[in-house]
PyMOL Python script that loads the backbone (N, CA, C, O; Angstrom):
from pymol import cmd

cmd.read_pdbstr("""\
ATOM      1  N   MET A   1      11.354  10.375   7.123  1.00  0.00           N
ATOM      2  CA  MET A   1      12.046   9.289   6.478  1.00  0.00           C
ATOM      3  C   MET A   1      13.170   9.829   5.610  1.00  0.00           C
ATOM      4  O   MET A   1      14.268   9.273   5.579  1.00  0.00           O
ATOM      5  N   ARG A   2      12.893  10.891   4.922  1.00  0.00           N
ATOM      6  CA  ARG A   2      13.890  11.435   4.003  1.00  0.00           C
ATOM      7  C   ARG A   2      15.141  11.897   4.740  1.00  0.00           C
ATOM      8  O   ARG A   2      16.229  11.885   4.164  1.00  0.00           O
ATOM      9  N   ASP A   3      15.011  12.306   6.006  1.00  0.00           N
ATOM     10  CA  ASP A   3      16.160  12.754   6.786  1.00  0.00           C
ATOM     11  C   ASP A   3      16.789  11.629   7.597  1.00  0.00           C
ATOM     12  O   ASP A   3      17.621  11.876   8.470  1.00  0.00           O
ATOM     13  N   GLY A   4      16.385  10.379   7.305  1.00  0.00           N
ATOM     14  CA  GLY A   4      16.960   9.237   8.007  1.00  0.00           C
ATOM     15  C   GLY A   4      16.395   9.037   9.401  1.00  0.00           C
ATOM     16  O   GLY A   4      17.015   8.379  10.236  1.00  0.00           O
ATOM     17  N   LEU A   5      15.236   9.592   9.652  1.00  0.00           N
ATOM     18  CA  LEU A   5      14.650   9.505  10.980  1.00  0.00           C
ATOM     19  C   LEU A   5      13.541   8.476  11.096  1.00  0.00           C
ATOM     20  O   LEU A   5      12.921   8.364  12.154  1.00  0.00           O
ATOM     21  N   GLY A   6      13.276   7.724  10.043  1.00  0.00           N
ATOM     22  CA  GLY A   6      12.190   6.763  10.130  1.00  0.00           C
ATOM     23  C   GLY A   6      12.256   5.711   9.053  1.00  0.00           C
ATOM     24  O   GLY A   6      12.992   5.832   8.074  1.00  0.00           O
ATOM     25  N   VAL A   7      11.479   4.691   9.256  1.00  0.00           N
ATOM     26  CA  VAL A   7      11.337   3.596   8.298  1.00  0.00           C
ATOM     27  C   VAL A   7       9.844   3.394   8.090  1.00  0.00           C
ATOM     28  O   VAL A   7       9.071   3.444   9.047  1.00  0.00           O
ATOM     29  N   ALA A   8       9.438   3.167   6.858  1.00  0.00           N
ATOM     30  CA  ALA A   8       8.023   2.967   6.565  1.00  0.00           C
ATOM     31  C   ALA A   8       7.827   1.711   5.732  1.00  0.00           C
ATOM     32  O   ALA A   8       8.706   1.300   4.975  1.00  0.00           O
ATOM     33  N   VAL A   9       6.678   1.126   5.885  1.00  0.00           N
ATOM     34  CA  VAL A   9       6.252   0.042   5.013  1.00  0.00           C
ATOM     35  C   VAL A   9       5.368   0.700   3.964  1.00  0.00           C
ATOM     36  O   VAL A   9       4.332   1.284   4.282  1.00  0.00           O
ATOM     37  N   ALA A  10       5.794   0.595   2.711  1.00  0.00           N
ATOM     38  CA  ALA A  10       5.070   1.299   1.657  1.00  0.00           C
ATOM     39  C   ALA A  10       5.230   0.554   0.336  1.00  0.00           C
ATOM     40  O   ALA A  10       6.164  -0.230   0.174  1.00  0.00           O
ATOM     41  N   PRO A  11       4.326   0.795  -0.603  1.00  0.00           N
ATOM     42  CA  PRO A  11       4.451   0.162  -1.925  1.00  0.00           C
ATOM     43  C   PRO A  11       5.633   0.753  -2.693  1.00  0.00           C
ATOM     44  O   PRO A  11       6.094   1.852  -2.385  1.00  0.00           O
ATOM     45  N   ALA A  12       6.115   0.021  -3.687  1.00  0.00           N
ATOM     46  CA  ALA A  12       7.281   0.447  -4.458  1.00  0.00           C
ATOM     47  C   ALA A  12       7.077   1.807  -5.118  1.00  0.00           C
ATOM     48  O   ALA A  12       8.038   2.564  -5.251  1.00  0.00           O
ATOM     49  N   TRP A  13       5.862   2.138  -5.535  1.00  0.00           N
ATOM     50  CA  TRP A  13       5.634   3.413  -6.206  1.00  0.00           C
ATOM     51  C   TRP A  13       5.841   4.601  -5.274  1.00  0.00           C
ATOM     52  O   TRP A  13       5.963   5.734  -5.740  1.00  0.00           O
ATOM     53  N   PHE A  14       5.884   4.363  -3.974  1.00  0.00           N
ATOM     54  CA  PHE A  14       6.084   5.418  -2.986  1.00  0.00           C
ATOM     55  C   PHE A  14       7.530   5.913  -2.958  1.00  0.00           C
ATOM     56  O   PHE A  14       7.797   7.030  -2.515  1.00  0.00           O
ATOM     57  N   ILE A  15       8.457   5.086  -3.430  1.00  0.00           N
ATOM     58  CA  ILE A  15       9.878   5.426  -3.368  1.00  0.00           C
ATOM     59  C   ILE A  15      10.166   6.584  -4.316  1.00  0.00           C
ATOM     60  O   ILE A  15       9.922   6.497  -5.519  1.00  0.00           O
ATOM     61  N   SER A  16      10.685   7.661  -3.755  1.00  0.00           N
ATOM     62  CA  SER A  16      11.028   8.839  -4.545  1.00  0.00           C
ATOM     63  C   SER A  16      12.479   9.207  -4.243  1.00  0.00           C
ATOM     64  O   SER A  16      13.087   8.620  -3.349  1.00  0.00           O
ATOM     65  N   PRO A  17      13.037  10.163  -4.968  1.00  0.00           N
ATOM     66  CA  PRO A  17      14.430  10.543  -4.705  1.00  0.00           C
ATOM     67  C   PRO A  17      14.651  10.865  -3.222  1.00  0.00           C
ATOM     68  O   PRO A  17      13.864  11.583  -2.606  1.00  0.00           O
ATOM     69  N   GLY A  18      15.714  10.328  -2.677  1.00  0.00           N
ATOM     70  CA  GLY A  18      16.020  10.530  -1.270  1.00  0.00           C
ATOM     71  C   GLY A  18      15.573   9.384  -0.388  1.00  0.00           C
ATOM     72  O   GLY A  18      15.953   9.318   0.781  1.00  0.00           O
ATOM     73  N   LEU A  19      14.766   8.472  -0.930  1.00  0.00           N
ATOM     74  CA  LEU A  19      14.320   7.286  -0.185  1.00  0.00           C
ATOM     75  C   LEU A  19      14.935   6.051  -0.823  1.00  0.00           C
ATOM     76  O   LEU A  19      15.280   6.062  -2.004  1.00  0.00           O
ATOM     77  N   ARG A  20      15.070   4.995  -0.046  1.00  0.00           N
ATOM     78  CA  ARG A  20      15.608   3.756  -0.605  1.00  0.00           C
ATOM     79  C   ARG A  20      14.954   2.547   0.049  1.00  0.00           C
ATOM     80  O   ARG A  20      14.415   2.632   1.152  1.00  0.00           O
ATOM     81  N   ILE A  21      15.010   1.441  -0.642  1.00  0.00           N
ATOM     82  CA  ILE A  21      14.467   0.178  -0.144  1.00  0.00           C
ATOM     83  C   ILE A  21      15.542  -0.507   0.689  1.00  0.00           C
ATOM     84  O   ILE A  21      16.686  -0.627   0.252  1.00  0.00           O
ATOM     85  N   LEU A  22      15.181  -0.955   1.879  1.00  0.00           N
ATOM     86  CA  LEU A  22      16.123  -1.633   2.768  1.00  0.00           C
ATOM     87  C   LEU A  22      16.003  -3.140   2.575  1.00  0.00           C
ATOM     88  O   LEU A  22      15.363  -3.829   3.369  1.00  0.00           O
ATOM     89  N   ASP A  23      16.620  -3.640   1.520  1.00  0.00           N
ATOM     90  CA  ASP A  23      16.516  -5.073   1.192  1.00  0.00           C
ATOM     91  C   ASP A  23      17.005  -5.968   2.321  1.00  0.00           C
ATOM     92  O   ASP A  23      16.419  -7.023   2.562  1.00  0.00           O
ATOM     93  N   ASP A  24      18.061  -5.570   3.016  1.00  0.00           N
ATOM     94  CA  ASP A  24      18.584  -6.400   4.096  1.00  0.00           C
ATOM     95  C   ASP A  24      17.591  -6.521   5.250  1.00  0.00           C
ATOM     96  O   ASP A  24      17.512  -7.575   5.881  1.00  0.00           O
ATOM     97  N   MET A  25      16.838  -5.468   5.534  1.00  0.00           N
ATOM     98  CA  MET A  25      15.814  -5.554   6.584  1.00  0.00           C
ATOM     99  C   MET A  25      14.690  -6.481   6.167  1.00  0.00           C
ATOM    100  O   MET A  25      14.161  -7.234   6.984  1.00  0.00           O
ATOM    101  N   ASP A  26      14.324  -6.427   4.891  1.00  0.00           N
ATOM    102  CA  ASP A  26      13.263  -7.295   4.402  1.00  0.00           C
ATOM    103  C   ASP A  26      13.677  -8.751   4.531  1.00  0.00           C
ATOM    104  O   ASP A  26      12.854  -9.604   4.863  1.00  0.00           O
ATOM    105  N   ALA A  27      14.944  -9.042   4.272  1.00  0.00           N
ATOM    106  CA  ALA A  27      15.434 -10.425   4.373  1.00  0.00           C
ATOM    107  C   ALA A  27      15.451 -10.904   5.826  1.00  0.00           C
ATOM    108  O   ALA A  27      15.129 -12.060   6.101  1.00  0.00           O
ATOM    109  N   ARG A  28      15.821 -10.033   6.742  1.00  0.00           N
ATOM    110  CA  ARG A  28      15.898 -10.415   8.160  1.00  0.00           C
ATOM    111  C   ARG A  28      14.554 -10.388   8.870  1.00  0.00           C
ATOM    112  O   ARG A  28      14.304 -11.192   9.768  1.00  0.00           O
ATOM    113  N   TYR A  29      13.686  -9.458   8.466  1.00  0.00           N
ATOM    114  CA  TYR A  29      12.407  -9.270   9.152  1.00  0.00           C
ATOM    115  C   TYR A  29      11.267  -9.220   8.136  1.00  0.00           C
ATOM    116  O   TYR A  29      10.658  -8.166   7.946  1.00  0.00           O
ATOM    117  N   PRO A  30      10.972 -10.340   7.484  1.00  0.00           N
ATOM    118  CA  PRO A  30       9.907 -10.314   6.482  1.00  0.00           C
ATOM    119  C   PRO A  30       8.576  -9.923   7.119  1.00  0.00           C
ATOM    120  O   PRO A  30       8.267 -10.307   8.247  1.00  0.00           O
ATOM    121  N   LEU A  31       7.803  -9.153   6.365  1.00  0.00           N
ATOM    122  CA  LEU A  31       6.533  -8.646   6.887  1.00  0.00           C
ATOM    123  C   LEU A  31       5.433  -9.688   6.906  1.00  0.00           C
ATOM    124  O   LEU A  31       4.506  -9.601   7.711  1.00  0.00           O
ATOM    125  N   GLY A  32       5.526 -10.663   6.036  1.00  0.00           N
ATOM    126  CA  GLY A  32       4.449 -11.638   5.967  1.00  0.00           C
ATOM    127  C   GLY A  32       3.269 -11.083   5.192  1.00  0.00           C
ATOM    128  O   GLY A  32       3.435 -10.234   4.316  1.00  0.00           O
ATOM    129  N   ILE A  33       2.106 -11.551   5.509  1.00  0.00           N
ATOM    130  CA  ILE A  33       0.901 -11.146   4.790  1.00  0.00           C
ATOM    131  C   ILE A  33       0.193 -10.050   5.572  1.00  0.00           C
ATOM    132  O   ILE A  33       0.034 -10.142   6.789  1.00  0.00           O
ATOM    133  N   ALA A  34      -0.223  -9.031   4.873  1.00  0.00           N
ATOM    134  CA  ALA A  34      -0.972  -7.934   5.491  1.00  0.00           C
ATOM    135  C   ALA A  34      -2.372  -7.904   4.895  1.00  0.00           C
ATOM    136  O   ALA A  34      -2.587  -8.317   3.756  1.00  0.00           O
ATOM    137  N   GLU A  35      -3.287  -7.423   5.660  1.00  0.00           N
ATOM    138  CA  GLU A  35      -4.655  -7.279   5.172  1.00  0.00           C
ATOM    139  C   GLU A  35      -5.051  -5.813   5.237  1.00  0.00           C
ATOM    140  O   GLU A  35      -4.637  -5.078   6.133  1.00  0.00           O
ATOM    141  N   MET A  36      -5.851  -5.411   4.282  1.00  0.00           N
ATOM    142  CA  MET A  36      -6.353  -4.040   4.246  1.00  0.00           C
ATOM    143  C   MET A  36      -7.858  -4.083   4.057  1.00  0.00           C
ATOM    144  O   MET A  36      -8.410  -5.041   3.517  1.00  0.00           O
ATOM    145  N   GLY A  37      -8.490  -3.053   4.500  1.00  0.00           N
ATOM    146  CA  GLY A  37      -9.932  -2.970   4.323  1.00  0.00           C
ATOM    147  C   GLY A  37     -10.336  -1.565   3.917  1.00  0.00           C
ATOM    148  O   GLY A  37      -9.589  -0.606   4.113  1.00  0.00           O
ATOM    149  N   ILE A  38     -11.500  -1.460   3.363  1.00  0.00           N
ATOM    150  CA  ILE A  38     -12.067  -0.170   2.991  1.00  0.00           C
ATOM    151  C   ILE A  38     -13.370  -0.033   3.761  1.00  0.00           C
ATOM    152  O   ILE A  38     -14.228  -0.914   3.721  1.00  0.00           O
ATOM    153  N   LYS A  39     -13.503   1.076   4.454  1.00  0.00           N
ATOM    154  CA  LYS A  39     -14.704   1.303   5.250  1.00  0.00           C
ATOM    155  C   LYS A  39     -15.323   2.618   4.802  1.00  0.00           C
ATOM    156  O   LYS A  39     -14.625   3.615   4.613  1.00  0.00           O
ATOM    157  N   ARG A  40     -16.616   2.609   4.639  1.00  0.00           N
ATOM    158  CA  ARG A  40     -17.308   3.854   4.299  1.00  0.00           C
ATOM    159  C   ARG A  40     -18.574   3.957   5.141  1.00  0.00           C
ATOM    160  O   ARG A  40     -19.102   2.960   5.633  1.00  0.00           O
ATOM    161  N   ALA A  41     -19.035   5.165   5.286  1.00  0.00           N
ATOM    162  CA  ALA A  41     -20.200   5.416   6.117  1.00  0.00           C
ATOM    163  C   ALA A  41     -21.437   4.748   5.535  1.00  0.00           C
ATOM    164  O   ALA A  41     -21.580   4.634   4.318  1.00  0.00           O
ATOM    165  N   THR A  42     -22.320   4.313   6.409  1.00  0.00           N
ATOM    166  CA  THR A  42     -23.590   3.748   5.981  1.00  0.00           C
ATOM    167  C   THR A  42     -24.326   4.789   5.144  1.00  0.00           C
ATOM    168  O   THR A  42     -24.425   5.952   5.537  1.00  0.00           O
ATOM    169  N   GLY A  43     -24.835   4.375   4.005  1.00  0.00           N
ATOM    170  CA  GLY A  43     -25.560   5.278   3.127  1.00  0.00           C
ATOM    171  C   GLY A  43     -24.666   6.117   2.226  1.00  0.00           C
ATOM    172  O   GLY A  43     -25.152   7.005   1.526  1.00  0.00           O
ATOM    173  N   ALA A  44     -23.366   5.845   2.236  1.00  0.00           N
ATOM    174  CA  ALA A  44     -22.434   6.631   1.422  1.00  0.00           C
ATOM    175  C   ALA A  44     -22.241   6.034   0.026  1.00  0.00           C
ATOM    176  O   ALA A  44     -21.346   6.454  -0.707  1.00  0.00           O
ATOM    177  N   ALA A  45     -23.057   5.077  -0.339  1.00  0.00           N
ATOM    178  CA  ALA A  45     -22.910   4.439  -1.648  1.00  0.00           C
ATOM    179  C   ALA A  45     -23.374   5.385  -2.759  1.00  0.00           C
ATOM    180  O   ALA A  45     -24.504   5.872  -2.764  1.00  0.00           O
ATOM    181  N   THR A  46     -22.467   5.620  -3.687  1.00  0.00           N
ATOM    182  CA  THR A  46     -22.779   6.381  -4.898  1.00  0.00           C
ATOM    183  C   THR A  46     -22.092   5.666  -6.041  1.00  0.00           C
ATOM    184  O   THR A  46     -21.097   4.976  -5.816  1.00  0.00           O
ATOM    185  N   PRO A  47     -22.584   5.806  -7.253  1.00  0.00           N
ATOM    186  CA  PRO A  47     -21.926   5.116  -8.376  1.00  0.00           C
ATOM    187  C   PRO A  47     -20.445   5.477  -8.520  1.00  0.00           C
ATOM    188  O   PRO A  47     -19.629   4.599  -8.804  1.00  0.00           O
ATOM    189  N   ILE A  48     -20.083   6.740  -8.331  1.00  0.00           N
ATOM    190  CA  ILE A  48     -18.686   7.129  -8.484  1.00  0.00           C
ATOM    191  C   ILE A  48     -17.822   6.537  -7.368  1.00  0.00           C
ATOM    192  O   ILE A  48     -16.686   6.131  -7.612  1.00  0.00           O
ATOM    193  N   LEU A  49     -18.352   6.487  -6.157  1.00  0.00           N
ATOM    194  CA  LEU A  49     -17.615   5.889  -5.054  1.00  0.00           C
ATOM    195  C   LEU A  49     -17.442   4.390  -5.284  1.00  0.00           C
ATOM    196  O   LEU A  49     -16.373   3.843  -5.012  1.00  0.00           O
ATOM    197  N   ASP A  50     -18.473   3.727  -5.778  1.00  0.00           N
ATOM    198  CA  ASP A  50     -18.368   2.297  -6.083  1.00  0.00           C
ATOM    199  C   ASP A  50     -17.285   2.030  -7.118  1.00  0.00           C
ATOM    200  O   ASP A  50     -16.515   1.079  -6.979  1.00  0.00           O
ATOM    201  N   VAL A  51     -17.219   2.857  -8.150  1.00  0.00           N
ATOM    202  CA  VAL A  51     -16.189   2.698  -9.189  1.00  0.00           C
ATOM    203  C   VAL A  51     -14.805   2.941  -8.589  1.00  0.00           C
ATOM    204  O   VAL A  51     -13.867   2.196  -8.872  1.00  0.00           O
ATOM    205  N   PHE A  52     -14.675   3.977  -7.765  1.00  0.00           N
ATOM    206  CA  PHE A  52     -13.400   4.289  -7.136  1.00  0.00           C
ATOM    207  C   PHE A  52     -12.928   3.132  -6.261  1.00  0.00           C
ATOM    208  O   PHE A  52     -11.769   2.726  -6.344  1.00  0.00           O
ATOM    209  N   ILE A  53     -13.811   2.602  -5.428  1.00  0.00           N
ATOM    210  CA  ILE A  53     -13.445   1.491  -4.547  1.00  0.00           C
ATOM    211  C   ILE A  53     -13.082   0.257  -5.363  1.00  0.00           C
ATOM    212  O   ILE A  53     -12.136  -0.449  -5.011  1.00  0.00           O
ATOM    213  N   SER A  54     -13.799  -0.016  -6.428  1.00  0.00           N
ATOM    214  CA  SER A  54     -13.457  -1.147  -7.303  1.00  0.00           C
ATOM    215  C   SER A  54     -12.065  -0.965  -7.901  1.00  0.00           C
ATOM    216  O   SER A  54     -11.295  -1.921  -7.997  1.00  0.00           O
ATOM    217  N   HIS A  55     -11.747   0.254  -8.299  1.00  0.00           N
ATOM    218  CA  HIS A  55     -10.422   0.548  -8.858  1.00  0.00           C
ATOM    219  C   HIS A  55      -9.329   0.320  -7.806  1.00  0.00           C
ATOM    220  O   HIS A  55      -8.312  -0.307  -8.099  1.00  0.00           O
ATOM    221  N   ILE A  56      -9.530   0.816  -6.607  1.00  0.00           N
ATOM    222  CA  ILE A  56      -8.548   0.633  -5.530  1.00  0.00           C
ATOM    223  C   ILE A  56      -8.336  -0.858  -5.250  1.00  0.00           C
ATOM    224  O   ILE A  56      -7.198  -1.312  -5.130  1.00  0.00           O
ATOM    225  N   LYS A  57      -9.422  -1.611  -5.147  1.00  0.00           N
ATOM    226  CA  LYS A  57      -9.315  -3.057  -4.900  1.00  0.00           C
ATOM    227  C   LYS A  57      -8.547  -3.747  -6.023  1.00  0.00           C
ATOM    228  O   LYS A  57      -7.695  -4.594  -5.754  1.00  0.00           O
ATOM    229  N   ALA A  58      -8.832  -3.402  -7.269  1.00  0.00           N
ATOM    230  CA  ALA A  58      -8.144  -4.018  -8.406  1.00  0.00           C
ATOM    231  C   ALA A  58      -6.650  -3.687  -8.367  1.00  0.00           C
ATOM    232  O   ALA A  58      -5.817  -4.561  -8.604  1.00  0.00           O
ATOM    233  N   GLU A  59      -6.311  -2.434  -8.070  1.00  0.00           N
ATOM    234  CA  GLU A  59      -4.900  -2.033  -7.992  1.00  0.00           C
ATOM    235  C   GLU A  59      -4.176  -2.779  -6.864  1.00  0.00           C
ATOM    236  O   GLU A  59      -3.059  -3.259  -7.055  1.00  0.00           O
ATOM    237  N   LEU A  60      -4.801  -2.873  -5.713  1.00  0.00           N
ATOM    238  CA  LEU A  60      -4.176  -3.582  -4.601  1.00  0.00           C
ATOM    239  C   LEU A  60      -4.007  -5.060  -4.930  1.00  0.00           C
ATOM    240  O   LEU A  60      -2.968  -5.642  -4.621  1.00  0.00           O
ATOM    241  N   ASN A  61      -5.002  -5.670  -5.548  1.00  0.00           N
ATOM    242  CA  ASN A  61      -4.894  -7.077  -5.921  1.00  0.00           C
ATOM    243  C   ASN A  61      -3.801  -7.296  -6.953  1.00  0.00           C
ATOM    244  O   ASN A  61      -3.044  -8.260  -6.844  1.00  0.00           O
ATOM    245  N   SER A  62      -3.698  -6.432  -7.947  1.00  0.00           N
ATOM    246  CA  SER A  62      -2.666  -6.606  -8.986  1.00  0.00           C
ATOM    247  C   SER A  62      -1.282  -6.383  -8.407  1.00  0.00           C
ATOM    248  O   SER A  62      -0.332  -7.044  -8.827  1.00  0.00           O
ATOM    249  N   THR A  63      -1.139  -5.464  -7.448  1.00  0.00           N
ATOM    250  CA  THR A  63       0.145  -5.234  -6.808  1.00  0.00           C
ATOM    251  C   THR A  63       0.537  -6.450  -5.967  1.00  0.00           C
ATOM    252  O   THR A  63       1.699  -6.858  -5.966  1.00  0.00           O
ATOM    253  N   ALA A  64      -0.418  -7.020  -5.262  1.00  0.00           N
ATOM    254  CA  ALA A  64      -0.145  -8.190  -4.431  1.00  0.00           C
ATOM    255  C   ALA A  64       0.269  -9.385  -5.282  1.00  0.00           C
ATOM    256  O   ALA A  64       1.155 -10.148  -4.899  1.00  0.00           O
ATOM    257  N   LEU A  65      -0.366  -9.544  -6.421  1.00  0.00           N
ATOM    258  CA  LEU A  65      -0.040 -10.660  -7.298  1.00  0.00           C
ATOM    259  C   LEU A  65       1.319 -10.499  -7.950  1.00  0.00           C
ATOM    260  O   LEU A  65       1.977 -11.490  -8.267  1.00  0.00           O
ATOM    261  N   ALA A  66       1.748  -9.259  -8.155  1.00  0.00           N
ATOM    262  CA  ALA A  66       3.042  -8.995  -8.800  1.00  0.00           C
ATOM    263  C   ALA A  66       4.196  -9.187  -7.829  1.00  0.00           C
ATOM    264  O   ALA A  66       5.331  -9.391  -8.258  1.00  0.00           O
ATOM    265  N   ALA A  67       3.931  -9.128  -6.548  1.00  0.00           N
ATOM    266  CA  ALA A  67       5.006  -9.223  -5.544  1.00  0.00           C
ATOM    267  C   ALA A  67       5.528 -10.629  -5.409  1.00  0.00           C
ATOM    268  O   ALA A  67       6.430 -10.879  -4.610  1.00  0.00           O
TER     269      ALA A  67
END
""", "prot")
cmd.dss("prot")
cmd.show_as("cartoon", "prot")
cmd.util.cbc("prot")
cmd.orient("prot")
Protein backbone atom coordinates (compact mmCIF):
# COMPACT_ATOMS: atom_id res chain seq x y z
CA MET A 1 0.00 0.00 0.00
CA ARG A 2 2.76 2.39 0.89
CA ASP A 3 4.25 2.03 -2.61
CA GLY A 4 0.90 2.72 -4.28
CA LEU A 5 0.31 -0.91 -5.12
CA GLY A 6 -2.81 -1.55 -3.08
CA VAL A 7 -5.87 -0.28 -1.31
CA ALA A 8 -7.04 -1.51 2.08
CA VAL A 9 -10.10 -1.16 4.22
CA ALA A 10 -8.79 -0.26 7.64
CA PRO A 11 -9.65 1.79 10.74
CA ALA A 12 -8.46 5.40 10.95
CA TRP A 13 -5.77 4.54 13.52
CA PHE A 14 -4.07 2.38 10.85
CA ILE A 15 -3.17 5.44 8.77
CA SER A 16 0.52 6.20 9.16
CA PRO A 17 2.96 8.42 7.25
CA GLY A 18 2.94 7.47 3.59
CA LEU A 19 -0.71 6.32 3.62
CA ARG A 20 -3.79 8.40 2.93
CA ILE A 21 -7.56 8.13 3.07
CA LEU A 22 -9.25 8.00 -0.34
CA ASP A 23 -12.32 10.11 0.43
CA ASP A 24 -13.45 10.16 -3.20
CA MET A 25 -13.53 6.35 -3.34
CA ASP A 26 -15.56 6.23 -0.15
CA ALA A 27 -18.09 8.62 -1.68
CA ARG A 28 -18.39 6.61 -4.91
CA TYR A 29 -18.17 3.12 -3.42
CA PRO A 30 -19.46 3.17 0.16
CA LEU A 31 -18.65 0.00 2.07
CA GLY A 32 -21.92 -0.25 3.91
CA ILE A 33 -22.12 -2.28 7.08
CA ALA A 34 -19.51 -4.89 7.91
CA GLU A 35 -19.67 -7.60 10.51
CA MET A 36 -16.82 -9.07 12.49
CA GLY A 37 -16.60 -12.05 14.74
CA ILE A 38 -14.23 -13.49 17.28
CA LYS A 39 -13.65 -17.21 17.27
CA ARG A 40 -11.66 -19.18 19.80
CA ALA A 41 -11.00 -22.85 20.30
CA THR A 42 -13.37 -24.88 22.43
CA GLY A 43 -12.02 -24.95 25.97
CA ALA A 44 -9.82 -21.89 25.42
CA ALA A 45 -11.72 -19.80 27.97
CA THR A 46 -9.46 -18.16 30.52
CA PRO A 47 -10.12 -15.05 32.61
CA ILE A 48 -7.42 -13.06 30.78
CA LEU A 49 -8.75 -14.09 27.37
CA ASP A 50 -12.29 -13.14 28.43
CA VAL A 51 -11.07 -9.69 29.49
CA PHE A 52 -9.12 -9.27 26.24
CA ILE A 53 -12.12 -10.23 24.09
CA SER A 54 -14.38 -7.89 26.08
CA HIS A 55 -11.89 -5.07 25.48
CA ILE A 56 -11.74 -5.77 21.73
CA LYS A 57 -15.55 -5.83 21.50
CA ALA A 58 -15.84 -2.55 23.43
CA GLU A 59 -13.23 -0.87 21.19
CA LEU A 60 -14.93 -2.06 18.01
CA ASN A 61 -18.34 -0.93 19.28
CA SER A 62 -17.04 2.52 20.28
CA THR A 63 -15.32 2.93 16.91
CA ALA A 64 -18.50 1.95 15.07
CA LEU A 65 -20.56 4.41 17.08
CA ALA A 66 -18.09 7.24 16.41
CA ALA A 67 -18.22 6.73 12.64
